[in-house]
C-alpha positions in Angstrom: 7.7 -17.7 -11.0 8.0 -19.3 -7.6 4.7 -19.1 -5.4 4.4 -18.9 -1.7 2.0 -21.7 -0.2 -0.5 -19.5 1.6 -3.0 -21.7 3.6 -3.0 -23.9 0.3 -3.3 -21.1 -2.2 -0.3 -20.1 -4.3 0.6 -16.5 -4.2 3.2 -15.1 -6.5 6.4 -14.1 -4.8 6.3 -10.9 -6.8 3.6 -8.7 -6.4 2.5 -5.7 -8.7 2.4 -2.5 -6.8 -0.2 -0.3 -8.1 0.9 3.2 -7.1 3.8 4.0 -9.7 1.9 3.3 -13.1 3.0 5.6 -16.1 1.3 8.9 -16.1 0.5 11.3 -18.5 2.2 14.8 -18.4 4.2 14.1 -15.0 0.6 14.2 -13.3 0.6 11.3 -10.9 -3.4 11.3 -11.0 -3.5 10.8 -14.8 -2.8 7.2 -15.3 -1.4 6.4 -18.9 -4.0 3.7 -19.2 -2.9 2.2 -22.4 0.7 1.6 -21.3 -0.2 0.6 -17.8 -2.6 -2.1 -19.1 -0.2 -3.5 -21.2 2.5 -3.6 -18.3 -0.1 -5.4 -15.7 -1.4 -7.8 -18.4 2.4 -8.8 -19.3 3.2 -9.1 -15.4 -0.1 -11.3 -15.0 0.7 -13.5 -17.9 4.1 -13.9 -16.7 2.7 -15.5 -13.3 2.1 -12.5 -11.0 -0.9 -12.9 -9.2 -0.9 -10.6 -6.5 -2.1 -7.0 -7.3 -1.7 -4.3 -4.8 -3.8 -1.1 -4.5 -4.9 1.5 -2.0 -7.6 4.1 -1.7 -5.2 7.2 -2.3 -2.8 5.8 -5.2 -2.5 7.7 -8.1 -4.9 10.6 -6.8 -7.5 8.0 -5.9 -7.6 6.6 -9.5 -5.7 3.4 -9.0 -8.6 1.4 -7.9 -11.0 2.9 -10.8 -8.1 2.0 -13.5 -7.9 -1.7 -11.9 -11.5 -2.0 -12.3 -11.7 -1.3 -16.1 -8.6 -3.2 -16.6 -9.9 -6.2 -14.7 -13.6 -6.0 -16.5 -11.8 -5.7 -19.9 -9.6 -8.6 -19.6 -11.7 -10.9 -17.5 -9.0 -11.4 -14.9 -10.8 -10.7 -11.6 -10.9 -14.6 -10.7 -7.4 -15.2 -12.0 -5.6 -12.5 -9.5 -5.7 -11.6 -5.8 -7.2 -8.3 -5.5 -5.7 -6.2 -2.8 -6.7 -2.9 -1.2 -6.3 -0.9 2.1 -8.4 0.9 4.5 -6.9 4.6 4.7 -7.1 4.8 8.4 -6.0 8.4 8.6 -9.1 9.5 6.9 -11.6 7.7 9.6 -13.2 10.5 11.7 -16.1 8.4 12.9 -17.2 4.7 13.3 -19.5 5.1 10.0 -16.5 6.1 7.7 -15.2 2.2 8.2 -18.4 1.0 6.3 -18.6 3.9 4.1 -15.3 4.1 2.5 -15.0 0.2 2.3 -18.2 0.3 0.2 -16.9 3.0 -1.9 -13.7 0.8 -2.5 -15.9 -2.2 -3.6 -18.0 0.3 -5.8 -14.6 1.5 -7.4 -13.3 -1.9 -8.1 -16.7 -3.3 -9.1 -16.2 -6.5 -6.7 -18.0 -8.0 -4.1 -14.9 -9.0 -2.1 -11.5 -8.3 -1.6 -8.8 -11.3 -1.3 -6.6 -9.2 1.1 -7.5 -6.2 2.8 -5.0 -3.9 5.1 -5.3 -1.3 7.8 -3.1 1.2 5.7 0.0 2.9 6.9 -0.2 2.1 10.8 1.5 4.0 13.5 0.6 3.4 16.9 -1.1 6.7 17.3 -3.4 5.8 14.2 -3.9 2.3 15.2 -5.0 3.1 19.0 -7.6 5.9 17.4 -9.3 3.6 15.0 -9.1 0.7 17.5 -11.0 2.8 19.9 -13.6 3.4 17.1 -14.2 -0.5 16.8 -12.2 -1.1 13.6 -11.0 -4.6 14.9 -14.7 -5.7 15.3 -15.5 -4.1 11.7 -12.7 -6.0 9.9 -13.8 -9.1 11.8 -17.2 -8.7 10.3 -15.9 -8.1 6.8 -14.2 -11.6 7.2 -17.3 -13.6 8.6 -19.4 -12.0 5.8 -17.0 -13.1 2.9 -16.3 -9.4 1.9 -12.6 -9.8 3.0 -10.9 -13.2 2.7 -7.5 -12.3 4.6 -6.9 -9.5 7.0 -3.6 -7.6 7.6 -1.8 -4.1 8.3 0.8 -1.9 6.7 3.2 -0.5 9.3 5.1 2.7 9.6 6.4 3.1 12.9 9.1 1.7 15.5 9.6 -2.0 16.6 7.9 -1.3 19.9 4.7 -0.4 18.2 4.9 -3.1 15.7 5.0 -5.7 18.6 1.9 -3.9 20.1 -0.2 -4.1 17.0 0.9 -7.6 15.7 -0.2 -9.0 19.2 -3.7 -7.1 19.1 -5.4 -9.0 16.8 -5.3 -12.5 14.8 -3.9 -11.2 11.6 -3.5 -13.3 8.4 -0.7 -11.3 7.3 1.2 -8.2 7.6 3.3 -5.7 5.3 6.4 -3.9 6.2 9.3 -1.8 4.7 12.4 -4.0 4.4 15.5 -3.7 2.2 19.2 -4.9 2.6 19.9 -1.2 3.7 17.1 -0.7 6.2 17.2 -3.9 8.5 16.9 -1.8 11.6 14.5 0.5 10.4 10.9 0.6 11.7 9.9 -3.0 12.4 13.0 -4.2 10.3 14.5 -7.6 10.7 13.3 -7.7 14.4 9.7 -7.4 13.1 10.2 -9.9 10.6 11.4 -12.6 12.8 8.7 -11.9 15.3 6.2 -12.4 12.3 7.6 -15.6 11.5 7.5 -16.6 15.3 3.8 -16.0 15.2 3.5 -17.7 11.8 2.0 -14.6 10.1 3.4 -14.5 6.7 4.9 -11.0 5.4 4.5 -8.9 2.4 7.6 -6.6 1.8 7.5 -3.2 0.4 10.2 -0.6 -0.7 12.7 -3.3 -1.4 14.5 -1.0 -3.8 14.0 1.8 -1.3 11.8 3.7 -3.9 14.5 3.1 -6.6 17.3 4.6 -4.6 19.0 1.2 -4.4 18.9 0.6 -8.2 21.3 3.2 -8.4 23.8 3.2 -5.6 27.0 5.6 -4.9 30.0 5.1 -6.9 32.1 3.7 -4.3 30.1 0.6 -3.9 30.0 -0.1 -7.7 32.9 -2.3 -7.6 31.2 -4.6 -5.1 28.3 -5.2 -7.3 30.6 -5.8 -10.5 31.2 -9.4 -9.1 27.5 -10.2 -9.6 26.9 -9.1 -13.0 24.9 -9.5 -15.1 22.6 -9.2 -12.0 21.7 -5.4 -11.6 21.9 -3.6 -8.3 18.1 -3.4 -8.4 17.8 -7.2 -8.8 20.1 -7.8 -6.0 18.1 -5.6 -3.8 14.9 -7.6 -4.6 16.9 -10.8 -3.8 17.3 -9.5 -0.1 13.6 -10.0 0.8 13.0 -12.8 -1.6 15.4 -15.1 0.2 13.5 -14.7 3.4 11.5 -17.9 4.1 8.3 -16.0 5.7 7.9 -13.5 3.1 5.0 -14.3 1.0 5.5 -11.6 -1.6 7.7 -8.7 -2.4 5.9 -5.5 -3.7 7.3 -3.6 -6.8 5.8 -0.5 -8.3 6.8 -1.4 -12.0 6.4 1.0 -14.8 8.7 -0.5 -17.5 8.8 -3.9 -19.1 12.2 -4.1 -18.1 11.7 -3.8 -14.5 8.9 -6.8 -14.7 11.3 -9.0 -16.7 14.2 -8.2 -14.1 11.9 -8.7 -11.2 10.3 -11.7 -12.7 13.5 -13.4 -13.1 14.4 -13.0 -9.7 11.0 -13.9 -8.3 11.6 -17.1 -10.5 15.3 -18.1 -9.5 15.7 -17.0 -5.8 15.2 -19.9 -3.3 14.1 -18.6 0.0 16.3 -19.7 3.1 19.2 -20.2 0.5 21.1 -17.1 0.3 24.6 -17.4 -0.4 27.4 -16.2 1.9 29.0 -14.0 -0.9 25.7 -12.2 -1.1 25.3 -11.7 2.6 28.8 -10.4 2.7 27.7 -7.9 -0.3 24.8 -6.6 1.6 26.9 -6.1 4.6 29.7 -4.4 2.8 27.5 -1.9 1.1 25.5 -1.4 4.1 28.8 -0.1 5.8 29.6 2.2 2.7 26.2 3.8 3.1 26.7 4.2 6.7 30.0 6.2 6.0 28.0 8.8 4.1 25.6 9.5 7.0 26.0 13.0 8.7 24.5 11.6 11.9 23.6 8.3 13.2 19.8 9.0 14.0 17.6 5.9 13.9 14.5 8.1 14.2 13.6 6.0 17.5 12.1 9.3 18.6 13.3 8.9 22.2 14.4 12.8 21.7 10.6 13.6 21.0 8.8 15.7 22.0 11.2 18.6 21.6 10.9 21.3 24.1 10.2 23.8 21.3 8.6 21.2 19.0 11.4 20.7 16.5 10.7 17.5 14.6 14.5 16.3 15.2 14.2 12.9 13.5 12.6 14.5 10.2 15.5 17.1 10.1 18.3 14.5 10.5 16.7 12.3 8.0 16.5 15.1 5.3 20.1 15.9 6.2 21.4 12.3 5.9 19.3 11.5 3.0 21.0 14.4 0.9 24.3 12.5 1.6 23.3 8.9 1.4 21.5 9.3 -2.2 22.8 12.3 -3.6 19.5 14.2 -2.9 20.8 17.7 -2.0 17.9 19.5 -3.9 15.2 17.2 -3.1 16.2 17.4 0.8 16.3 20.9 0.6 13.0 21.3 -1.0 11.5 19.0 1.5 12.9 21.0 4.3 11.6 24.4 2.8 8.0 22.6 3.0 8.5 21.1 6.5 9.4 25.0 7.6 5.8 26.1 6.6 4.3 24.1 9.5 7.3 22.9 11.5 9.7 24.6 13.9 13.2 25.4 12.5 16.3 24.2 14.2 17.1 27.8 14.5 14.6 27.9 17.5 16.6 25.2 19.7 17.1 26.4 23.1 19.8 24.0 23.8 18.2 22.6 26.8 19.8 19.4 26.4 16.7 17.3 27.1 16.9 15.6 23.7 20.8 14.4 24.2 19.8 13.0 27.6 17.2 10.9 26.1 19.2 9.6 22.9 19.9 6.1 23.1 22.8 6.8 20.4 24.4 9.8 22.4 24.2 11.7 19.6 25.4 15.4 19.6 21.9 16.6 18.6 22.1 20.3 19.4 25.2 20.9 17.1 23.9 18.5 14.4 20.5 20.6 14.3 22.6 23.7 13.5 24.7 21.7 11.1 21.7 20.5 9.3 20.1 23.9 9.4 23.2 25.4 7.6 23.3 22.7 4.9 19.4 22.5 4.1 18.7 26.3 4.1 
């Protein structure tokens, strides 16, 4: 296992994401504790020391499971324990301390090594900032209840700039993989964090497992790099970046742990081969050809005059083709229609098309998406 030098501490370049443990009877809230304990113990014994959980994971049972695991195996002082403040749950200032104390109780610890404001977009950040969250987390650090402060991000690059510049963060966390280099914060966000000397944690390096089984037309490109699997090559991309502290993976099989540890032990940051760069570029282009519409979810088209969630509709339409997820996309679209406005309600005002920086034919695209997803 290679380690990242974080202010003199060694942080394993592979982190264990505690949101995809094996479960019982397909119920995400019922962690198979026996299997999960073996997997987590195996990973720690093989060098993983960054253990990442959050308030809502596994139906709010992930933190509780970790408490039992760490206590039983006497491992609390041998790992870095990470959790997150569920900002969407904050209704009033008092909720900060209430939820944080509940997390300490769940985990049976007096401190967290890393603590994040969870799943920030600009709207959520501004709301909790107005309630005093930055003062609250500063107090946590001063008291020793939290050693390092960060945020996990889910919005566009401009919003990332505003949030990262709003506080003296110790680290931050973004979604990044070789396919989504321009998605949300993307590589621009990575470069900004590097300029500011703020180490990064990377989530979704395999895009929720999708990049482990790439489209058939890309398989020939991957053949050259066997025995490395597509999943390993996906993990290698963020591991090759010099300012990435750790790459999170929600591992629920021993084989996944072995594969990921092998990569975290072998990849030299800043030393990605030209062949690998060419692979990522070529696969990215083949995925791009599968897209139905070139929507980047920048949301310049929003708000829609009749409140259609244009980026969401296009994301579901694209995903059906990009990842062979027709049934999943149609199911999600059906769920969207319960509270959201159907593309059928489009009045063709053209406001969205005038605002779109990609010059997309949004009006026609919405009708095509509707026809496919319905």
